[in-house]
CHARMM-style PDB file with segment names, atoms N, HN, CA, C and O in Angstrom:
ATOM      1  N   MET     1     -14.487  43.965 -41.143  1.00  0.00      PROA
ATOM      2  CA  MET     1     -13.777  43.103 -40.223  1.00  0.00      PROA
ATOM      3  C   MET     1     -12.327  42.899 -40.644  1.00  0.00      PROA
ATOM      4  O   MET     1     -11.648  42.030 -40.097  1.00  0.00      PROA
ATOM      5  N   GLY     2     -11.856  43.654 -41.569  1.00  0.00      PROA
ATOM      6  HN  GLY     2     -12.407  44.360 -42.013  1.00  0.00      PROA
ATOM      7  CA  GLY     2     -10.473  43.514 -42.000  1.00  0.00      PROA
ATOM      8  C   GLY     2     -10.317  42.425 -43.044  1.00  0.00      PROA
ATOM      9  O   GLY     2     -11.219  41.619 -43.272  1.00  0.00      PROA
ATOM     10  N   GLU     3      -9.166  42.422 -43.663  1.00  0.00      PROA
ATOM     11  HN  GLU     3      -8.433  43.077 -43.477  1.00  0.00      PROA
ATOM     12  CA  GLU     3      -8.869  41.429 -44.685  1.00  0.00      PROA
ATOM     13  C   GLU     3      -8.546  40.089 -44.038  1.00  0.00      PROA
ATOM     14  O   GLU     3      -7.666  39.991 -43.182  1.00  0.00      PROA
ATOM     15  N   ASN     4      -9.271  39.063 -44.461  1.00  0.00      PROA
ATOM     16  HN  ASN     4      -9.986  39.143 -45.156  1.00  0.00      PROA
ATOM     17  CA  ASN     4      -9.003  37.714 -43.970  1.00  0.00      PROA
ATOM     18  C   ASN     4      -9.542  36.728 -44.989  1.00  0.00      PROA
ATOM     19  O   ASN     4     -10.309  37.097 -45.879  1.00  0.00      PROA
ATOM     20  N   ASP     5      -9.139  35.475 -44.857  1.00  0.00      PROA
ATOM     21  HN  ASP     5      -8.516  35.175 -44.134  1.00  0.00      PROA
ATOM     22  CA  ASP     5      -9.637  34.454 -45.783  1.00  0.00      PROA
ATOM     23  C   ASP     5     -10.354  33.321 -45.050  1.00  0.00      PROA
ATOM     24  O   ASP     5     -10.399  32.189 -45.531  1.00  0.00      PROA
ATOM     25  N   PHE     6     -10.916  33.640 -43.875  1.00  0.00      PROA
ATOM     26  HN  PHE     6     -10.880  34.560 -43.485  1.00  0.00      PROA
ATOM     27  CA  PHE     6     -11.647  32.624 -43.126  1.00  0.00      PROA
ATOM     28  C   PHE     6     -12.982  32.344 -43.807  1.00  0.00      PROA
ATOM     29  O   PHE     6     -13.645  33.270 -44.274  1.00  0.00      PROA
ATOM     30  N   PRO     7     -13.387  31.066 -43.866  1.00  0.00      PROA
ATOM     31  CA  PRO     7     -14.662  30.737 -44.496  1.00  0.00      PROA
ATOM     32  C   PRO     7     -15.823  31.341 -43.709  1.00  0.00      PROA
ATOM     33  O   PRO     7     -15.749  31.480 -42.489  1.00  0.00      PROA
ATOM     34  N   LYS     8     -16.889  31.696 -44.412  1.00  0.00      PROA
ATOM     35  HN  LYS     8     -16.950  31.583 -45.403  1.00  0.00      PROA
ATOM     36  CA  LYS     8     -18.061  32.305 -43.767  1.00  0.00      PROA
ATOM     37  C   LYS     8     -18.653  31.416 -42.684  1.00  0.00      PROA
ATOM     38  O   LYS     8     -19.223  31.925 -41.719  1.00  0.00      PROA
ATOM     39  N   GLY     9     -18.533  30.111 -42.821  1.00  0.00      PROA
ATOM     40  HN  GLY     9     -18.070  29.698 -43.605  1.00  0.00      PROA
ATOM     41  CA  GLY     9     -19.086  29.180 -41.856  1.00  0.00      PROA
ATOM     42  C   GLY     9     -18.463  29.266 -40.474  1.00  0.00      PROA
ATOM     43  O   GLY     9     -18.993  28.702 -39.517  1.00  0.00      PROA
ATOM     44  N   VAL    10     -17.337  29.971 -40.361  1.00  0.00      PROA
ATOM     45  HN  VAL    10     -16.907  30.430 -41.139  1.00  0.00      PROA
ATOM     46  CA  VAL    10     -16.674  30.142 -39.070  1.00  0.00      PROA
ATOM     47  C   VAL    10     -17.527  31.034 -38.162  1.00  0.00      PROA
ATOM     48  O   VAL    10     -17.540  30.864 -36.943  1.00  0.00      PROA
ATOM     49  N   GLY    11     -18.228  31.975 -38.768  1.00  0.00      PROA
ATOM     50  HN  GLY    11     -18.217  32.113 -39.758  1.00  0.00      PROA
ATOM     51  CA  GLY    11     -19.073  32.888 -38.006  1.00  0.00      PROA
ATOM     52  C   GLY    11     -18.360  34.184 -37.654  1.00  0.00      PROA
ATOM     53  O   GLY    11     -17.133  34.231 -37.561  1.00  0.00      PROA
ATOM     54  N   LYS    12     -19.148  35.231 -37.459  1.00  0.00      PROA
ATOM     55  HN  LYS    12     -20.145  35.193 -37.534  1.00  0.00      PROA
ATOM     56  CA  LYS    12     -18.573  36.551 -37.182  1.00  0.00      PROA
ATOM     57  C   LYS    12     -17.857  36.629 -35.835  1.00  0.00      PROA
ATOM     58  O   LYS    12     -16.761  37.187 -35.778  1.00  0.00      PROA
ATOM     59  N   PRO    13     -18.429  36.092 -34.737  1.00  0.00      PROA
ATOM     60  CA  PRO    13     -17.707  36.191 -33.458  1.00  0.00      PROA
ATOM     61  C   PRO    13     -16.328  35.514 -33.510  1.00  0.00      PROA
ATOM     62  O   PRO    13     -15.346  36.051 -32.997  1.00  0.00      PROA
ATOM     63  N   ALA    14     -16.270  34.342 -34.130  1.00  0.00      PROA
ATOM     64  HN  ALA    14     -17.067  33.907 -34.547  1.00  0.00      PROA
ATOM     65  CA  ALA    14     -14.996  33.630 -34.226  1.00  0.00      PROA
ATOM     66  C   ALA    14     -14.026  34.381 -35.136  1.00  0.00      PROA
ATOM     67  O   ALA    14     -12.833  34.460 -34.844  1.00  0.00      PROA
ATOM     68  N   THR    15     -14.533  34.926 -36.227  1.00  0.00      PROA
ATOM     69  HN  THR    15     -15.503  34.862 -36.464  1.00  0.00      PROA
ATOM     70  CA  THR    15     -13.676  35.690 -37.133  1.00  0.00      PROA
ATOM     71  C   THR    15     -13.099  36.906 -36.418  1.00  0.00      PROA
ATOM     72  O   THR    15     -11.910  37.200 -36.550  1.00  0.00      PROA
ATOM     73  N   ARG    16     -13.937  37.614 -35.660  1.00  0.00      PROA
ATOM     74  HN  ARG    16     -14.902  37.375 -35.553  1.00  0.00      PROA
ATOM     75  CA  ARG    16     -13.448  38.767 -34.890  1.00  0.00      PROA
ATOM     76  C   ARG    16     -12.377  38.331 -33.883  1.00  0.00      PROA
ATOM     77  O   ARG    16     -11.364  39.012 -33.717  1.00  0.00      PROA
ATOM     78  N   ALA    17     -12.601  37.204 -33.217  1.00  0.00      PROA
ATOM     79  HN  ALA    17     -13.424  36.651 -33.352  1.00  0.00      PROA
ATOM     80  CA  ALA    17     -11.639  36.708 -32.227  1.00  0.00      PROA
ATOM     81  C   ALA    17     -10.310  36.354 -32.885  1.00  0.00      PROA
ATOM     82  O   ALA    17      -9.245  36.674 -32.357  1.00  0.00      PROA
ATOM     83  N   LEU    18     -10.377  35.700 -34.028  1.00  0.00      PROA
ATOM     84  HN  LEU    18     -11.242  35.440 -34.456  1.00  0.00      PROA
ATOM     85  CA  LEU    18      -9.155  35.313 -34.740  1.00  0.00      PROA
ATOM     86  C   LEU    18      -8.369  36.543 -35.191  1.00  0.00      PROA
ATOM     87  O   LEU    18      -7.151  36.603 -35.025  1.00  0.00      PROA
ATOM     88  N   ILE    19      -9.065  37.514 -35.758  1.00  0.00      PROA
ATOM     89  HN  ILE    19     -10.055  37.465 -35.893  1.00  0.00      PROA
ATOM     90  CA  ILE    19      -8.400  38.738 -36.205  1.00  0.00      PROA
ATOM     91  C   ILE    19      -7.817  39.483 -35.012  1.00  0.00      PROA
ATOM     92  O   ILE    19      -6.703  40.002 -35.083  1.00  0.00      PROA
ATOM     93  N   GLY    20      -8.574  39.536 -33.907  1.00  0.00      PROA
ATOM     94  HN  GLY    20      -9.479  39.114 -33.850  1.00  0.00      PROA
ATOM     95  CA  GLY    20      -8.092  40.195 -32.695  1.00  0.00      PROA
ATOM     96  C   GLY    20      -6.830  39.548 -32.141  1.00  0.00      PROA
ATOM     97  O   GLY    20      -6.004  40.214 -31.517  1.00  0.00      PROA
ATOM     98  N   ALA    21      -6.686  38.248 -32.375  1.00  0.00      PROA
ATOM     99  HN  ALA    21      -7.358  37.707 -32.882  1.00  0.00      PROA
ATOM    100  CA  ALA    21      -5.501  37.520 -31.922  1.00  0.00      PROA
ATOM    101  C   ALA    21      -4.358  37.591 -32.934  1.00  0.00      PROA
ATOM    102  O   ALA    21      -3.292  37.017 -32.711  1.00  0.00      PROA
ATOM    103  N   GLY    22      -4.582  38.297 -34.049  1.00  0.00      PROA
ATOM    104  HN  GLY    22      -5.449  38.763 -34.229  1.00  0.00      PROA
ATOM    105  CA  GLY    22      -3.514  38.489 -35.030  1.00  0.00      PROA
ATOM    106  C   GLY    22      -3.542  37.541 -36.217  1.00  0.00      PROA
ATOM    107  O   GLY    22      -2.626  37.553 -37.040  1.00  0.00      PROA
ATOM    108  N   TYR    23      -4.583  36.717 -36.317  1.00  0.00      PROA
ATOM    109  HN  TYR    23      -5.326  36.707 -35.648  1.00  0.00      PROA
ATOM    110  CA  TYR    23      -4.689  35.791 -37.445  1.00  0.00      PROA
ATOM    111  C   TYR    23      -5.523  36.431 -38.547  1.00  0.00      PROA
ATOM    112  O   TYR    23      -6.609  36.950 -38.286  1.00  0.00      PROA
ATOM    113  N   THR    24      -5.020  36.396 -39.768  1.00  0.00      PROA
ATOM    114  HN  THR    24      -4.138  35.974 -39.980  1.00  0.00      PROA
ATOM    115  CA  THR    24      -5.781  36.910 -40.905  1.00  0.00      PROA
ATOM    116  C   THR    24      -5.882  35.890 -42.040  1.00  0.00      PROA
ATOM    117  O   THR    24      -6.674  36.059 -42.967  1.00  0.00      PROA
ATOM    118  N   LYS    25      -5.083  34.845 -41.960  1.00  0.00      PROA
ATOM    119  HN  LYS    25      -4.439  34.708 -41.207  1.00  0.00      PROA
ATOM    120  CA  LYS    25      -5.068  33.808 -42.992  1.00  0.00      PROA
ATOM    121  C   LYS    25      -5.221  32.439 -42.357  1.00  0.00      PROA
ATOM    122  O   LYS    25      -4.666  32.173 -41.291  1.00  0.00      PROA
ATOM    123  N   VAL    26      -5.970  31.576 -43.011  1.00  0.00      PROA
ATOM    124  HN  VAL    26      -6.421  31.792 -43.877  1.00  0.00      PROA
ATOM    125  CA  VAL    26      -6.166  30.220 -42.506  1.00  0.00      PROA
ATOM    126  C   VAL    26      -4.823  29.529 -42.310  1.00  0.00      PROA
ATOM    127  O   VAL    26      -4.641  28.791 -41.341  1.00  0.00      PROA
ATOM    128  N   GLU    27      -3.885  29.761 -43.216  1.00  0.00      PROA
ATOM    129  HN  GLU    27      -4.033  30.360 -44.002  1.00  0.00      PROA
ATOM    130  CA  GLU    27      -2.584  29.093 -43.148  1.00  0.00      PROA
ATOM    131  C   GLU    27      -1.849  29.390 -41.839  1.00  0.00      PROA
ATOM    132  O   GLU    27      -1.061  28.564 -41.376  1.00  0.00      PROA
ATOM    133  N   GLN    28      -2.092  30.548 -41.241  1.00  0.00      PROA
ATOM    134  HN  GLN    28      -2.731  31.219 -41.616  1.00  0.00      PROA
ATOM    135  CA  GLN    28      -1.426  30.904 -39.982  1.00  0.00      PROA
ATOM    136  C   GLN    28      -1.828  29.965 -38.850  1.00  0.00      PROA
ATOM    137  O   GLN    28      -1.083  29.811 -37.883  1.00  0.00      PROA
ATOM    138  N   LEU    29      -2.979  29.345 -38.958  1.00  0.00      PROA
ATOM    139  HN  LEU    29      -3.585  29.470 -39.744  1.00  0.00      PROA
ATOM    140  CA  LEU    29      -3.481  28.496 -37.883  1.00  0.00      PROA
ATOM    141  C   LEU    29      -2.688  27.207 -37.717  1.00  0.00      PROA
ATOM    142  O   LEU    29      -2.813  26.531 -36.696  1.00  0.00      PROA
ATOM    143  N   LYS    30      -1.876  26.861 -38.703  1.00  0.00      PROA
ATOM    144  HN  LYS    30      -1.774  27.410 -39.533  1.00  0.00      PROA
ATOM    145  CA  LYS    30      -1.041  25.655 -38.588  1.00  0.00      PROA
ATOM    146  C   LYS    30      -0.001  25.814 -37.488  1.00  0.00      PROA
ATOM    147  O   LYS    30       0.574  24.828 -37.028  1.00  0.00      PROA
ATOM    148  N   ASP    31       0.243  27.052 -37.065  1.00  0.00      PROA
ATOM    149  HN  ASP    31      -0.224  27.853 -37.439  1.00  0.00      PROA
ATOM    150  CA  ASP    31       1.220  27.326 -36.014  1.00  0.00      PROA
ATOM    151  C   ASP    31       0.578  27.411 -34.627  1.00  0.00      PROA
ATOM    152  O   ASP    31       1.250  27.720 -33.642  1.00  0.00      PROA
ATOM    153  N   ALA    32      -0.729  27.134 -34.559  1.00  0.00      PROA
ATOM    154  HN  ALA    32      -1.275  26.883 -35.358  1.00  0.00      PROA
ATOM    155  CA  ALA    32      -1.457  27.172 -33.285  1.00  0.00      PROA
ATOM    156  C   ALA    32      -2.099  25.815 -33.028  1.00  0.00      PROA
ATOM    157  O   ALA    32      -2.422  25.079 -33.960  1.00  0.00      PROA
ATOM    158  N   THR    33      -2.278  25.499 -31.755  1.00  0.00      PROA
ATOM    159  HN  THR    33      -2.016  26.097 -30.998  1.00  0.00      PROA
ATOM    160  CA  THR    33      -2.987  24.257 -31.442  1.00  0.00      PROA
ATOM    161  C   THR    33      -4.491  24.525 -31.473  1.00  0.00      PROA
ATOM    162  O   THR    33      -4.937  25.665 -31.342  1.00  0.00      PROA
ATOM    163  N   GLU    34      -5.247  23.470 -31.647  1.00  0.00      PROA
ATOM    164  HN  GLU    34      -4.885  22.544 -31.754  1.00  0.00      PROA
ATOM    165  CA  GLU    34      -6.701  23.568 -31.625  1.00  0.00      PROA
ATOM    166  C   GLU    34      -7.149  24.169 -30.286  1.00  0.00      PROA
ATOM    167  O   GLU    34      -8.059  24.997 -30.243  1.00  0.00      PROA
ATOM    168  N   LYS    35      -6.508  23.748 -29.211  1.00  0.00      PROA
ATOM    169  HN  LYS    35      -5.769  23.075 -29.246  1.00  0.00      PROA
ATOM    170  CA  LYS    35      -6.848  24.236 -27.864  1.00  0.00      PROA
ATOM    171  C   LYS    35      -6.625  25.742 -27.756  1.00  0.00      PROA
ATOM    172  O   LYS    35      -7.454  26.450 -27.185  1.00  0.00      PROA
ATOM    173  N   GLU    36      -5.517  26.234 -28.298  1.00  0.00      PROA
ATOM    174  HN  GLU    36      -4.844  25.659 -28.762  1.00  0.00      PROA
ATOM    175  CA  GLU    36      -5.225  27.675 -28.254  1.00  0.00      PROA
ATOM    176  C   GLU    36      -6.309  28.479 -28.960  1.00  0.00      PROA
ATOM    177  O   GLU    36      -6.743  29.519 -28.465  1.00  0.00      PROA
ATOM    178  N   ILE    37      -6.738  27.997 -30.106  1.00  0.00      PROA
ATOM    179  HN  ILE    37      -6.385  27.152 -30.508  1.00  0.00      PROA
ATOM    180  CA  ILE    37      -7.764  28.703 -30.876  1.00  0.00      PROA
ATOM    181  C   ILE    37      -9.111  28.614 -30.172  1.00  0.00      PROA
ATOM    182  O   ILE    37      -9.860  29.590 -30.141  1.00  0.00      PROA
ATOM    183  N   LEU    38      -9.421  27.468 -29.614  1.00  0.00      PROA
ATOM    184  HN  LEU    38      -8.813  26.674 -29.639  1.00  0.00      PROA
ATOM    185  CA  LEU    38     -10.691  27.274 -28.916  1.00  0.00      PROA
ATOM    186  C   LEU    38     -10.794  28.176 -27.679  1.00  0.00      PROA
ATOM    187  O   LEU    38     -11.897  28.518 -27.252  1.00  0.00      PROA
ATOM    188  N   GLU    39      -9.662  28.558 -27.110  1.00  0.00      PROA
ATOM    189  HN  GLU    39      -8.765  28.281 -27.456  1.00  0.00      PROA
ATOM    190  CA  GLU    39      -9.666  29.424 -25.931  1.00  0.00      PROA
ATOM    191  C   GLU    39      -9.988  30.878 -26.257  1.00  0.00      PROA
ATOM    192  O   GLU    39     -10.266  31.662 -25.350  1.00  0.00      PROA
ATOM    193  N   LEU    40      -9.955  31.251 -27.535  1.00  0.00      PROA
ATOM    194  HN  LEU    40      -9.729  30.614 -28.272  1.00  0.00      PROA
ATOM    195  CA  LEU    40     -10.288  32.620 -27.916  1.00  0.00      PROA
ATOM    196  C   LEU    40     -11.787  32.843 -27.711  1.00  0.00      PROA
ATOM    197  O   LEU    40     -12.605  32.022 -28.128  1.00  0.00      PROA
ATOM    198  N   HSD    41     -12.138  33.944 -27.076  1.00  0.00      PROA
ATOM    199  HN  HSD    41     -11.474  34.611 -26.738  1.00  0.00      PROA
ATOM    200  CA  HSD    41     -13.544  34.258 -26.818  1.00  0.00      PROA
ATOM    201  C   HSD    41     -14.272  34.447 -28.149  1.00  0.00      PROA
ATOM    202  O   HSD    41     -13.913  35.314 -28.946  1.00  0.00      PROA
ATOM    203  N   GLY    42     -15.284  33.638 -28.377  1.00  0.00      PROA
ATOM    204  HN  GLY    42     -15.576  32.934 -27.730  1.00  0.00      PROA
ATOM    205  CA  GLY    42     -16.044  33.712 -29.626  1.00  0.00      PROA
ATOM    206  C   GLY    42     -15.815  32.521 -30.536  1.00  0.00      PROA
ATOM    207  O   GLY    42     -16.544  32.328 -31.509  1.00  0.00      PROA
ATOM    208  N   VAL    43     -14.806  31.721 -30.224  1.00  0.00      PROA
ATOM    209  HN  VAL    43     -14.214  31.878 -29.433  1.00  0.00      PROA
ATOM    210  CA  VAL    43     -14.512  30.538 -31.033  1.00  0.00      PROA
ATOM    211  C   VAL    43     -15.069  29.306 -30.317  1.00  0.00      PROA
ATOM    212  O   VAL    43     -14.712  29.021 -29.174  1.00  0.00      PROA
ATOM    213  N   GLY    44     -15.951  28.585 -31.012  1.00  0.00      PROA
ATOM    214  HN  GLY    44     -16.241  28.817 -31.941  1.00  0.00      PROA
ATOM    215  CA  GLY    44     -16.543  27.390 -30.442  1.00  0.00      PROA
ATOM    216  C   GLY    44     -16.268  26.164 -31.290  1.00  0.00      PROA
ATOM    217  O   GLY    44     -15.536  26.237 -32.277  1.00  0.00      PROA
ATOM    218  N   PRO    45     -16.852  25.041 -30.908  1.00  0.00      PROA
ATOM    219  CA  PRO    45     -16.627  23.780 -31.628  1.00  0.00      PROA
ATOM    220  C   PRO    45     -16.995  23.842 -33.113  1.00  0.00      PROA
ATOM    221  O   PRO    45     -16.309  23.244 -33.942  1.00  0.00      PROA
ATOM    222  N   LYS    46     -18.061  24.554 -33.456  1.00  0.00      PROA
ATOM    223  HN  LYS    46     -18.619  25.040 -32.783  1.00  0.00      PROA
ATOM    224  CA  LYS    46     -18.458  24.655 -34.868  1.00  0.00      PROA
ATOM    225  C   LYS    46     -17.366  25.358 -35.672  1.00  0.00      PROA
ATOM    226  O   LYS    46     -17.004  24.911 -36.760  1.00  0.00      PROA
ATOM    227  N   ALA    47     -16.843  26.459 -35.129  1.00  0.00      PROA
ATOM    228  HN  ALA    47     -17.137  26.822 -34.245  1.00  0.00      PROA
ATOM    229  CA  ALA    47     -15.783  27.193 -35.828  1.00  0.00      PROA
ATOM    230  C   ALA    47     -14.538  26.326 -35.982  1.00  0.00      PROA
ATOM    231  O   ALA    47     -13.899  26.340 -37.033  1.00  0.00      PROA
ATOM    232  N   ILE    48     -14.193  25.578 -34.949  1.00  0.00      PROA
ATOM    233  HN  ILE    48     -14.713  25.567 -34.094  1.00  0.00      PROA
ATOM    234  CA  ILE    48     -13.028  24.691 -35.009  1.00  0.00      PROA
ATOM    235  C   ILE    48     -13.224  23.654 -36.119  1.00  0.00      PROA
ATOM    236  O   ILE    48     -12.304  23.385 -36.890  1.00  0.00      PROA
ATOM    237  N   LYS    49     -14.410  23.083 -36.194  1.00  0.00      PROA
ATOM    238  HN  LYS    49     -15.158  23.302 -35.567  1.00  0.00      PROA
ATOM    239  CA  LYS    49     -14.694  22.073 -37.225  1.00  0.00      PROA
ATOM    240  C   LYS    49     -14.513  22.665 -38.622  1.00  0.00      PROA
ATOM    241  O   LYS    49     -13.888  22.049 -39.486  1.00  0.00      PROA
ATOM    242  N   VAL    50     -15.061  23.863 -38.840  1.00  0.00      PROA
ATOM    243  HN  VAL    50     -15.569  24.363 -38.139  1.00  0.00      PROA
ATOM    244  CA  VAL    50     -14.946  24.521 -40.149  1.00  0.00      PROA
ATOM    245  C   VAL    50     -13.483  24.844 -40.453  1.00  0.00      PROA
ATOM    246  O   VAL    50     -13.020  24.645 -41.576  1.00  0.00      PROA
ATOM    247  N   LEU    51     -12.762  25.340 -39.453  1.00  0.00      PROA
ATOM    248  HN  LEU    51     -13.139  25.501 -38.540  1.00  0.00      PROA
ATOM    249  CA  LEU    51     -11.351  25.679 -39.657  1.00  0.00      PROA
ATOM    250  C   LEU    51     -10.512  24.430 -39.947  1.00  0.00      PROA
ATOM    251  O   LEU    51      -9.616  24.464 -40.791  1.00  0.00      PROA
ATOM    252  N   LYS    52     -10.805  23.328 -39.244  1.00  0.00      PROA
ATOM    253  HN  LYS    52     -11.533  23.301 -38.559  1.00  0.00      PROA
ATOM    254  CA  LYS    52     -10.081  22.077 -39.509  1.00  0.00      PROA
ATOM    255  C   LYS    52     -10.307  21.617 -40.944  1.00  0.00      PROA
ATOM    256  O   LYS    52      -9.374  21.169 -41.612  1.00  0.00      PROA
ATOM    257  N   GLN    53     -11.547  21.729 -41.417  1.00  0.00      PROA
ATOM    258  HN  GLN    53     -12.304  22.093 -40.875  1.00  0.00      PROA
ATOM    259  CA  GLN    53     -11.859  21.332 -42.794  1.00  0.00      PROA
ATOM    260  C   GLN    53     -11.127  22.225 -43.793  1.00  0.00      PROA
ATOM    261  O   GLN    53     -10.603  21.750 -44.800  1.00  0.00      PROA
ATOM    262  N   GLU    54     -11.100  23.520 -43.501  1.00  0.00      PROA
ATOM    263  HN  GLU    54     -11.526  23.906 -42.683  1.00  0.00      PROA
ATOM    264  CA  GLU    54     -10.419  24.460 -44.405  1.00  0.00      PROA
ATOM    265  C   GLU    54      -8.912  24.202 -44.413  1.00  0.00      PROA
ATOM    266  O   GLU    54      -8.285  24.221 -45.473  1.00  0.00      PROA
ATOM    267  N   LEU    55      -8.333  23.963 -43.245  1.00  0.00      PROA
ATOM    268  HN  LEU    55      -8.842  23.948 -42.385  1.00  0.00      PROA
ATOM    269  CA  LEU    55      -6.909  23.630 -43.188  1.00  0.00      PROA
ATOM    270  C   LEU    55      -6.630  22.344 -43.968  1.00  0.00      PROA
ATOM    271  O   LEU    55      -5.674  22.277 -44.741  1.00  0.00      PROA
ATOM    272  N   ALA    56      -7.458  21.336 -43.766  1.00  0.00      PROA
ATOM    273  HN  ALA    56      -8.235  21.390 -43.138  1.00  0.00      PROA
ATOM    274  CA  ALA    56      -7.274  20.042 -44.451  1.00  0.00      PROA
ATOM    275  C   ALA    56      -7.342  20.215 -45.963  1.00  0.00      PROA
ATOM    276  O   ALA    56      -6.609  19.551 -46.696  1.00  0.00      PROA
ATOM    277  N   SER    57      -8.217  21.103 -46.436  1.00  0.00      PROA
ATOM    278  HN  SER    57      -8.813  21.643 -45.841  1.00  0.00      PROA
ATOM    279  CA  SER    57      -8.343  21.329 -47.885  1.00  0.00      PROA
ATOM    280  C   SER    57      -7.071  21.926 -48.469  1.00  0.00      PROA
ATOM    281  O   SER    57      -6.844  21.867 -49.678  1.00  0.00      PROA
ATOM    282  N   LYS    58      -6.241  22.503 -47.603  1.00  0.00      PROA
ATOM    283  HN  LYS    58      -6.425  22.551 -46.621  1.00  0.00      PROA
ATOM    284  CA  LYS    58      -4.964  23.094 -48.026  1.00  0.00      PROA
ATOM    285  C   LYS    58      -3.793  22.181 -47.663  1.00  0.00      PROA
ATOM    286  O   LYS    58      -2.632  22.554 -47.829  1.00  0.00      PROA
ATOM    287  N   GLY    59      -4.109  20.973 -47.164  1.00  0.00      PROA
ATOM    288  HN  GLY    59      -5.052  20.669 -47.029  1.00  0.00      PROA
ATOM    289  CA  GLY    59      -3.065  20.033 -46.777  1.00  0.00      PROA
ATOM    290  C   GLY    59      -2.395  20.393 -45.463  1.00  0.00      PROA
ATOM    291  O   GLY    59      -1.257  19.998 -45.211  1.00  0.00      PROA
ATOM    292  N   LEU    60      -3.105  21.145 -44.624  1.00  0.00      PROA
ATOM    293  HN  LEU    60      -4.030  21.465 -44.829  1.00  0.00      PROA
ATOM    294  CA  LEU    60      -2.547  21.598 -43.351  1.00  0.00      PROA
ATOM    295  C   LEU    60      -3.399  21.099 -42.193  1.00  0.00      PROA
ATOM    296  O   LEU    60      -4.477  20.542 -42.397  1.00  0.00      PROA
ATOM    297  N   GLU    61      -2.903  21.305 -40.971  1.00  0.00      PROA
ATOM    298  HN  GLU    61      -2.027  21.759 -40.805  1.00  0.00      PROA
ATOM    299  CA  GLU    61      -3.664  20.963 -39.769  1.00  0.00      PROA
ATOM    300  C   GLU    61      -3.152  21.817 -38.618  1.00  0.00      PROA
ATOM    301  O   GLU    61      -2.085  22.426 -38.700  1.00  0.00      PROA
ATOM    302  N   PHE    62      -3.938  21.850 -37.539  1.00  0.00      PROA
ATOM    303  HN  PHE    62      -4.805  21.356 -37.472  1.00  0.00      PROA
ATOM    304  CA  PHE    62      -3.497  22.551 -36.343  1.00  0.00      PROA
ATOM    305  C   PHE    62      -2.227  21.898 -35.818  1.00  0.00      PROA
ATOM    306  O   PHE    62      -1.995  20.708 -36.032  1.00  0.00      PROA
ATOM    307  N   LYS    63      -1.408  22.682 -35.130  1.00  0.00      PROA
ATOM    308  HN  LYS    63      -1.596  23.649 -34.956  1.00  0.00      PROA
ATOM    309  CA  LYS    63      -0.191  22.175 -34.512  1.00  0.00      PROA
ATOM    310  C   LYS    63      -0.588  21.156 -33.443  1.00  0.00      PROA
ATOM    311  O   LYS    63      -1.594  21.329 -32.755  1.00  0.00      PROA
ATOM    312  N   LYS    64       0.189  20.120 -33.312  1.00  0.00      PROA
ATOM    313  HN  LYS    64       1.006  19.980 -33.871  1.00  0.00      PROA
ATOM    314  CA  LYS    64      -0.089  19.070 -32.307  1.00  0.00      PROA
ATOM    315  C   LYS    64       0.485  19.448 -30.973  1.00  0.00      PROA
ATOM    316  OT1 LYS    64       0.354  18.694 -30.009  1.00  0.00      PROA
TER     317      LYS     64
END
């Protein structure tokens, strides 16, 4: 699935969607809104929750 640092809890469909949209690092998600990521086919509420936790662990968050 290519090089990425998304946590396994995000799930394969969401990981594929994120990579397909050009994201390979969790840190890149700080430049996207939660809504933008949720609109990607394969990304659901569970993936958003995991990604929010991972961003928070790095002192980051989705763009407002």
